[in-house]
Structures are given as C-alpha cells and as structure tokens.
DRENRO-60670 format. One record per residue (C-alpha): x, y, z. Coordinates in steps of 0.02 Angstrom, whole numbers, plus 50000, padded with zeros to 5 digits. Each point is the difference from the previous one (the first is absolute). Layout:
// DRENRO-60670
XYZ...
***
This chain:
// DRENRO-60670
513194895149353500714994549833499735017549931500935007350149501444987849985500205003849815499695018749999500435006650173501064987750100500485014050120498205000550060499854981350027500365000150187498795014450029498644991349900500224983950099499835009550163498465009249937499214983549948500334991850169499235014550098498475000449887499774981450025500155002150189498505011749997499024989649873500195013849871500934989849870498454998049892499535018350005500205011549852500295018750004500795014449908501465007950092500455018449990501435009850077499775018350051501655008250046500325016750081501145010849893500135014950117501695007850036500164991650169500004983049913501585003849900501194989750106498844984849996500065000249810501885003049995500344985550119498894988249900498724997850140498535004249887500644988349864500134985650122498235003350065499394999949820500834983149972499124992850151498345006849936500364992449830500394983150079498325000550089499135004849839500674984949907499004989150120498405010249984500045002949812500924991549859500355015349892501705002550082499805018650032499405013050124499325017349963501065013850075499275016850052501185013950051499395014750103500775016450057499185016949966498884990349881499964981949943500274989549846499724982049948501844997249958499754983249915500374982050047501414991750094500214983149913500954984350043500825001149828500925016250043499715003650184501825004050041500155018850021498185001549950499505013050129501325012349943499514997449818498185003350039500365016050096501345006549880499775018449959498735003050138500415013350128499694996750183498665010650080498745000050141498864985750060498314997949916499244983550057498325003749923500665002449824500774982650002498474992050079498885008149869501084993049860499924982550076498115001150010499875005949819501254987249934499214984050065498224994649956498824998950148499324983349939501704991749980501164990550114500415006550174501335013549994501394999250131500925016650014501675001550090500105018550043501755005350053500285016950082501075008750131498775013050060498305008449999499135007049845499735018349955498114997949996499394988450136498175002849959500224994749820500964984450052498634994950122498675002749868500944989049876500184986050128498135000550036499624998849814501224985549981499144991050145498464998849889501044991749866501124984949976501555009150067501054995850154501395011550061501534994350095500815016050062501854997450034500905013350100501855001549960501275012350065499685011350148498205005449969498955007850074498694986349986498595006050113498885003049850500284982549932499524992850168498385009849991499684993949822500164982250062498495003050114499075012549892498125000150029498675001149866500584985149897498834985449964501504988350004501685002350087501115000449846501645006450072501394994750116501535009750055501684992450047501545009350061501544988950011501445007050100501174995949856499194992949844501704994749934500344989350154498414989749985500204982749925498984996049845498804987850083499635012150141499775014149875498734990049899499074996250161499895018750031499365002949823498644987050022499435005650172498125004349996499874996049814499084983350026498705008750110499755013549869499714986649867498654992050107499185016650041500095006549821499224984049933498625000850129499665018049947499974995349816501525010649958501024985949923499654983249922499264986350107500964986750095501154988949898
***
C-alpha cells in the first residue's frame, strides 16, 4: 500500500476495494500474474474514446497489485492479429492504454491470436495466470478460439471473459461451458453497464469462479500446491 500511496495515489481507493474483496473470499494470500487482453476491433472505438477500456485496465491493475508485487500487468491487444503491447504500470498508468495501442489500426476480432500469445508469454510452471479478456463480440475463427481455451485448460491459465457493449455474446456463453477441458478455466460475465457497477461489485464479478478454479487446478497438478 505504501508503494501505491507514493507512486499512484489515484489508484488507492481501487486497491483498497480489491484488497477487501480478496480478503472476503480468503484469496488475500494468493499470488498470481494478471494479464489484460483487450479487443481492438472497429466496433470498440467508442469504448476507447470514452475511456471505458482505460478504466477497466485500472481496475485490473488494482487487482494485480494484490496478487503480485511487481506493480504491472501485461497487456495484449487483439484485432485482425494480436500483439503483446507491453506493461501497464502503477508508475505511469494514466493514459496507458492509449499509449500501448498508439499507431495500431483497428481491425477484426481474433481471440485465438491473443490467447496464443498469453500461453507463449507465461511459463507453464509459474504462478497462476489470471486473464481479464475484454471484448464486445464474437471472434472471426470460433474453432481456433475453442482450441486455444482447451489448451489453456491444461495449463496454469484462467480466463475471465468480460462482455462490454452490445455483443453478440452467444459464443462467449458457450465458451464458459465448453466441453473437453480437464479443468473449467473460464467464466463469462456480461454486465448491463460496466461503467455503472461500483468497484466492490466489479471485483466480486472478477473473482467469481476463480477460487474454484484454483482448487481444481491444484488438484490436477496444473499450479503450485496449496499455500
């Protein structure tokens, strides 16, 4: 908390809320890496312009400070392809999303490209990886996205799919219940208005099903044993 107060006082309230919700679910001793995958398709333009994506990134960063002490999250941007855009850090988080996507043209919606980069970026024998995956619609290749989620289910990776905007979200609902995975490593949430949700309620949504995945993944030997 001292690091937040000194380097990012604007995040302090968010961090306090994240800490309280983690403690409520007995997750305050857990460690994890946090990644943010953000849809950069043309239909997302207004959500970037209005700062919605930036504010979601700040909430993800606040959660990450309680899971990992490096003060940063890895950001993956996907459209027609995908890129590991770099880190959003507490030292310079303001306007960070626009800096990380600067010069990149908006395109289509390739979930699988982003999921593949996440899988390749994080070691399979490391900490659990919590991925907040933000999108406003279905991918171009549904088969490839399903295949990537099945592969991730055999790894230390959990996906929280967050539907923003108008959708459609039928495919994300199907991913939530996708068969053929040794462990259920995904959960989909679709708030009516993500901007209208209070911070504590939002963190509760982010943590929904994550504790069960931790238990199941440990039992399957996919992540480190119980603390």
